[in-house]
N, C-alpha and C positions, 0 to 999 in steps of 0.2 A: 577532715584531714587538713591540718594547718602547716604553715612553714613560716618561721621567723628567721630563716637562714637558707642556705643552699644545700645543706646535707647534714650528716650525722645520724645517730640512732633516733628514730621517732620515739617520743615518750608519751605515755598516757598522763596528761596533766589535768584532765577533768573526767570524772566518771560519776554517773548517777544523774540527778541527786537520788539518794537511797538506792533501791534496786541492787542489792548485794549480788544477785544472780549474774549480773553482767561481769563483775570481777571474777566470779567463779568460773564462768565460761572462758574468759581470757586466760585464767590460770591453767586451764586444761588444754587449750588448743594453740596458744601462741608459741611458736617454736623459738622465737628470739625475744622474750619479753623485756620491757623496760617501763616500769610503772611504779608509782607509790602514791599513797593517799595523802601524803604531806603536800605534794605539788597541788593536788586538787583542793585541799583545804585552804592553802595560802592563796591560790589564784581566785577562788570564789569569795574571798574577803573583799574583792574590788580594789585592793591597794596596789596591785601590780599594774604598771602603766601600759595597758593593752587590753584588747577585747577580741572576741571571736563571735561568729554567728551562732555558736553553741548557746550563748546566753539567751538569744531570742527564742530558740526552741525550748530551753529550760524554763525561762521566766514567764513567757507569754503563751507557750503551747503546752506547758506542763509535761513535756516529754523528757524521758531519760535517754541517755546515750553515752558515747565515749568521744572525747576530744583528744586527738593526737597532734603533735607538732615536732618538727625538726628545728634545731636552733643553731647548729654549727655554721660558722661564717655568716653571722648576722650583719656583717658590714655591707653586704650586697643587697640586703632586704629593701625592696622598693627603690632601687636605684637603676641607673642605665645599664649596670652590669649584672642585674638580676635576670640572667638569661640562661639558655641551655648550655652555653660554654662554661658557666660556673656551677652548673648543677652536678651534684654527685649522684650518678646513676645508681650507685650501690644503695643509696638511701631510698630511691624509688622501689628498687627490688625488695629492700627490707620492709618497706611499707606493705607491699603486696603479700609478702610471706606471712605477715602477722594479721593484716586486715581481712584477707579473703577467708581464712579459716575461722576468724572471729565472727564474721557475718554469717557464715554457715552454722556455726555453733549457736549463735543467738537465735537464728531462725528455727533451728531444731529444738532449742530449749523452749521457745514460745509455743511451738507446736505441741509440746508435751504438756503444757500448762504450768502456771506458776502459782505458788501459794502466796497468801497475804504477807507472810513474814519476809519472803524473798523480795517482794516489791517494796515493803515499807522499811526494811532494815538497811542501813548503810554499811559499807564494808571498810575495814582497815586492811590495807594490802601494801606489799613492797616486794621488789625483786632483789635477788642476790647475784650480782655480776651477770645479769641476763641469763642465768641458768635455770632459776626456779622462782616462782612467785608464791608468796605466802599470803593467804586470804583468810580472814575471820571477821565475824560480825562486830558491830560496835558494842553490842551487849556483852559478848564474850571478851572484847577488849577491856571493857570496864572491870569485869570480874577478874581477869588475869592481872590487870594493872594493880588493882587493890591488893590482890594476894602477893604479887611480887614486891610491891612497895612495903607491905607490912613485914614480910620475911626479911627483906633487905634492911629495914630499919632496926628490927630486933637483932639481927646478926651483927650489924655494924656498930650498934650502941651497947652491946651486952658486956663489953669489957671496960672501956674507958669513955663513958658517954660524954663527960664534960670536955675532955681533950678533943674528942672527935667532933663534937658540935662546934667547938672553937675553931678547929681546922676547917670545917665545912663553911663557917661564916667567912673565914679568910679566903677560901676558894671563890666564894660568890663575890666578895669585894674585889679580889684580883681580876675576876672576869669582867666586872664593871669597869675597872681601870683600863683593861686591855681595849675594851670597846671605845672608851673615851679617847685613849691615846691614838687609836686608829682614826677616829673621826677628826681629831685635831690635825693629824697628818694630812688627811684628805682636804680639809679646809685650807691648810697652808699651800698645798700643791695647786688647788683650784685658783688661788689668788696670785700665782706666779706665772711666768712665761711657760712653765712646764704643765700648765693646766691641760687635762685630758691626754697627757703623755701615755697613760696606760691604754687609751683607746687605740692608738696606732702601734703600741708596743705592750701587749698584755703581759709579757715577761717581767715588766717593771712593777706590776702590782704586788707580787710577793716581796720585792725588794724595798718598795716605798712604804707600804702600809703594814705588812706583817711584823717587821723588826720592832717598831715602837710598841706594838701590841704585846709582843713577847717580852720586851724589857719591862714594860709597865706591869704586866702580870707577875713575872718572876720577882721583880723588885717589891711589889706590894705583898705578895705571899711570904717572901723571905723576911720582911719587916714584921709582919703580923705573927708569923709562926717560925721562929728562928731555928728551932730544933724539933723536927717532925720526922719520925721514922716512916718507912714505906707502908707498914701495916696501918698506921693511923691515917696517913694520907689516902690510902685506898678506901678505908672505911668512911672517911669524910666525903670522898667522891661518890660513894654508894649512897650516902645520906642525901646529898644534893640531888642525885638522879631519882631517888625514891620520892622525894618531895615533888619534883617536877612531874613525875609520872602520876602522882595523885592529883596534882593540879590539872593536868590534861584530862584526866578521867572525870573531873568534876565539872568541866566546862564543855557543853555539848559540841561547840564548834571546833574544839581542840582534840577531841577523842581520836580523830583520824591521824593526828600527828603523834599520838602517844606511843607508837611502837618504837620510836627512837629512844626516849628515856627508859622505856621498858627493857630494851635490849641492854642498855648500859647499867641498869639497876640489877639485872639478872645474871648476865654473862660473867662479869668479874667476881660478883659475890658467890655465884655457884662454883667458880674455879677456886676461890679462896676456901670454900667449904671442903672441896675435894682435896686440896693441897694439904689440909690438916691431917688427912688420912694417908697421904703420901709425902712424908716429910723430905724424902730424898729427891723428889721431883717438883719442888715448889715452883721454881722458875719457869720450866716449860708448861706446867699446868696453868699457872696464872696467866702466862702469855697467851695460851690457847683460849682462855676465857675472854680475852680482849680482841681476838681476831675478827669474829663476826661483827661486833659493834664497829670496829675500825673500818671494815669493808663497807658496811652500809653507810657510815658517816662520810667516808671519802667520796662517795658518789655525789654528794651535795656540792662539794667544792668544784667538781668537774662541771656540774650544771651552772653553778654561779659564775665561773669564769667564762663558760661557753655562751651564756645568755646575757648576763648583766654587763660585761665589758663592752660588747658591741652596742648594747642598748644605751650606754652613756653617750653615744654619738647622736642620739635622736631623742633625748629625754627632755628637751626644752631649754629655753633661756631664762625662764622665770620660775624654775623649780629648784629642788635641791641639786647642787652641783653633782655632775656625774662622778667626779673623783670622790666625793663624800659617800655616795652610795656604794661604790666599789670598796672604799676603805672600810665602811661599816660591815660589809660582808666579810672582809678579811679579819677585822677585829672580833666580830662575833664568832667566826669559825675558829680562829686561833685561841681565843679565850675558852671556848667550849671544849676544844680538843685538849688543851692543857688541863682543864678541870677533870675531864674524863680519864686522863692519863696521869693523874696526880701521883700514883704509886711510883712512877719513874722520874719524879722531880726531886731527887736528893740534892743536897747542898752542892756537891761537886758538879752534878749535871746542870744545875741552874747557872753556875758560873760559866761553864762552857757555852751554854746556849746564849747567854747574854753577850758574850764576846763575839760569837758568830753573828748574832743579830746586829751588833754594832757595825761589824765589817760589811754585812749585807746592806745596811742602811746607807753607809757611805758610798758603796758601789752604786746603789739605786739612785741616789741624789746626783751623783756625777753623770750617770747615763741619762737621767731625765732632763738635765740642764741643756744637753746638746740634742735631745730627741725632738723631732717634729711630730705632732699628733696625727697627721694625716698622710695618706699616700694614695696612689691610684687604686690599690686593692682595698684600702680602708679609707674611703674618701669622706670629705666634709660635705654635708648636704646643704644645698642652697636653693631656695625657691625665688624665682623672679617672675612677677606677674605684670602684664601690661594692662592697666586698669583705666576704665572710664567710670568716674564716680560722680553721681548727681545727687543733689540735695533738693527734696521736694516737700512742700508744705501743703496740707489739706485743711480747708476751712470747715466750719460746721455745716455749710451749705454744700459740701462735697465737691468743692472746686479745688483742683490741684494746680500748683504753680511751682515751676523749677526756679529755685533761687540761686543756684550755683552749680557749675560743672567743672571738674578738673580731670586731667588725664596725665598719666605718668607710669614709670616703672617702680614697682614696689618690691623691695628685696628683703628677704628674711632668712634666718638660719634657725636650726632646731637643736643646737647643742649649746652647752654652757658658755663656750667661747664667743658665741654670737657671730655677727657679721664683721666684727672688728678684725678677726683673723684674715678675712679676705681683703679688707681695707689696707692692712699693714703688709701682707705678704704676697698677695696676687699682683702680678706685674701691672695690670691695668686697674686694680682696685675695684671700687663699686662703680655703677653707672655714673656718667658725667652729671654733675649737679646734684648728687645725692645728699640729702640732709636727713639726719636721724629724726624719727617720729615716734610718738608714744602709741604703742599698739593696744593700749588698755582704755582709751577714751571712748565715750559714747556707750551705746547699748552693748555692742560687741566689738569695740575697738576700731570701728569704721574700717575694718580689715576683712577682705574676702577670704577667710580661712577655708582651706580645702576640707577640713574636718572640724568638729567642735573642740578646738585646742587653744582657745584664747588664754586660759590660765597657764599655759606652758610657754607662751611667747610674749615677751615684754618689750621688744624693740624691733624696729624695721627701719628701712631707709626709703625715702621717696625722692625720685628724680623726675622733674617735669618732662613730658614727651608728647608727641603728636597723638591724636586719637587712634586707638587700636583698630586695625582693619577688619572689623567683624560686623555682621548684620545686626541691626537693632531688633533683637528678639525679645528683650526683657520688657515686660509690660505688666502693670499692676492696675486692676480695676477694683473699686471699693463701692459697695452699696450699703445703705444703712436702714435699720428698722428700729425706731424707738420702742422700748418695752415698758417704759414707765419706771417709777421709783429710781431714777437716775441710771438706768441700764439701757444699753444700746446693743443691738445685734449687728455686727459687721460681717458682710460676706466678702471674702478676699478671693479674687480670681487672678492667679499669677501665671504668666507665660514666660518661657525662657528656653534655653538650650537644654541639652541632655542632663546637665548637672545643675540643679537649682537648690539653693539654701536660703532660708530666711529665719529671722529671729523677731519675736514680738515681746514687748515689755513696756512698762515694768510688770512683773508677774502678779504683783498684788492687785493690779487693776483688772486682771482677767478673772472672770467668774466661771465660764464654761467654754469648752472648745470641742468642735466636732471631731477632730482627730483623736482627742482623748476619749470621747464617748464610744468610739469604734473599738476600743481595746478594753476588754472586760476587766482586766486588772486595774486600769485607770478609771473606768466608769464607776466602779464601786467606791472610788475615792473622790467623786465629784467631777470626773472628766478631765482632770489635769494630771500630767506626769509629776513625779517628785521634783522638788526644787533642785536647780542645777548648781553645782559648785563654782562654775565659771562665769555665770551672769545671772542677773535678775530678769530672766526671760524664758520664753519657750523657744526651742530650736527645732527646725525641720531640715533634714538632709534628704534630698531626693535624687535618684539617678535613673536615667532611662525614661524620663517623662517629658521629652521635648514636645513643644507645641508647634514646632516648625512644620509647615504644610498642613496644619490642622486649624479648624475654626474654633474649637473649644479651648478652655483654659487647661494648662498642664496640671495645675494644682488649684483646686477649688475647695475652700473650707470656710466655715463660719465660726465666729468667736463672740461671746457675750462679754462686754466690758463695762466698767463704770465710767461715768463722765470724767473728762480730764484730758491730759495730753498723752497720746499713745505713740510709741516709736516702733516702726517696722523697717528693718534693714533686709534688703533682698539682693542676692547676687547670683549670676549664672556664669558658668565657666565653659570656655571653649578650649578643652584640654589638648586638642590636636591643632590648634591655630596659634601661629606665632607671627609677630610683626617683624619687619626688617630690623628694627632697633633691638628687639629681643633676641633675634637670631644672631645678630652681630655680637652682642654682649656675651651670650652663652658660648660662642665659638672662641672668645678670647680668654675664657677661664682656664687656669692651669689644670693639669691632669689630676691633681689631688682634690679638686672640687668637682662634685657631681651636681651640675646645675640642671634644674627642671624648670620649664617656663611655659606659660600659656596666657591667653587673653581672657579678660573678665569685664562684664558689665555689672555695675553695682549701683543701687539706688537706696538712699537713706530718706525714709518718709517720716515726717512729723505730722501726726493726725490729731486734729482737735475734735474730740468727741463730746 
């Protein structure tokens, strides 16, 4: 049971893997369902900037289950206002109403026994307005998709195939232009003082990013197909969706998303067939065929605005700008919606929509120019760490020598605007004496990250300060055992406070690792985890392993390495400890900044092996 916000309807955003029976139980017992397999398919690609404990059970335990999350008001997520006062108790009740009967239903189903097909088949599922859940297997989905696609293609192309195909190509081109136009608007906004204006004012998103997408789409389609009647446009839309439906069916990882193009390829086409038999009711019948696809499609916009807009405030300073991500969602959504609704894009309608879009864009630009992206309820996140950082060199005789020590306040932000917003707009700016530093140097930036997020943070500011008032708990012990053929076994005994992190690299120098061998999934690959995208290293995050008041090491592991220079960066965090300098600075921050601070001991070891 997850939360990326303080309320809203909980959504099933991961289910399985495989184990269709879980979706079937949810379908039968959940009184207020909110689920679809598209969420699950997208999240499990690993491209969404987030993770949950569900991955550990799934990838390392081989266990199937259900992952729920609420996403409304993600602005408070992991901030000082992430508290009971901001919790929507209705969401808690909603959770219970769905989860308790699901647990009972799953237990009952397991007691009855499961067939091999139910365990090995994945499910395609989606809800309609929280009233009903549709569930069917991937095998059935592929069969239905192929049948729907073939029927749709035959029906849509049986009269004017050349004209319909030309219009379908124009729709696809227009959709691409809509996405590019939205992306460009996002890039422009991110480079101006209006950067992340949609973070504090989500209502600006449709005004800043959707109008250019609409104008780009309609302008492109109008130029490519100047005279297209409603029937040809509808047939072209059906062809596009039929092709997408076939594509999703052919790619195993996309089958769970295929219900969306399947609905669009079947509903309007079926309505068109029926309307031929009811010539006096063409308009209502055709409109009826669009209602279910429109309803299902509209649910994605709600999720996008609910989840992605607050996420732009914590998506990093070294990644794609949050404005570009939000703009891409609007561009993709607008372009796809217009393609699906091509029947209603007559010449007169296009002119009206373009004029309305132009007015909306002007209004959005004017509002964004005077809007500030942060507020007390939608704050900017700032991390301030009081750090003692030591540089230690180890000789081949295993003698350690401290070569330098520095102490100071390290300030960082986790959104695209970086710490510059605080420097320019906060009354007291950054801590006295702050200078920008590169957070990408060394093995892991010489930066005591709270999580493995080096690739998300490109800048920080360092201000010299007195040593943080913390006990010296961080200690690293190294013993060596030559193995021959240029290999050495190093035993690392690391002591620290409750939160200890360390990185070892370069990875190419590491041959085997005890932590990797303890995990079956990694042991089969030589005892090393997969290469990391953020560093040439192995990363360990450990919580609750304090060696305080103990005689043994909190973390003890061995690693086989090749001869050469090895880097070991270790840091331990005192998350409840603040120095007077840190406390004073955090107290001076304005209400629109949510400052979090703690003390850190960090050691950077250069080991000659």
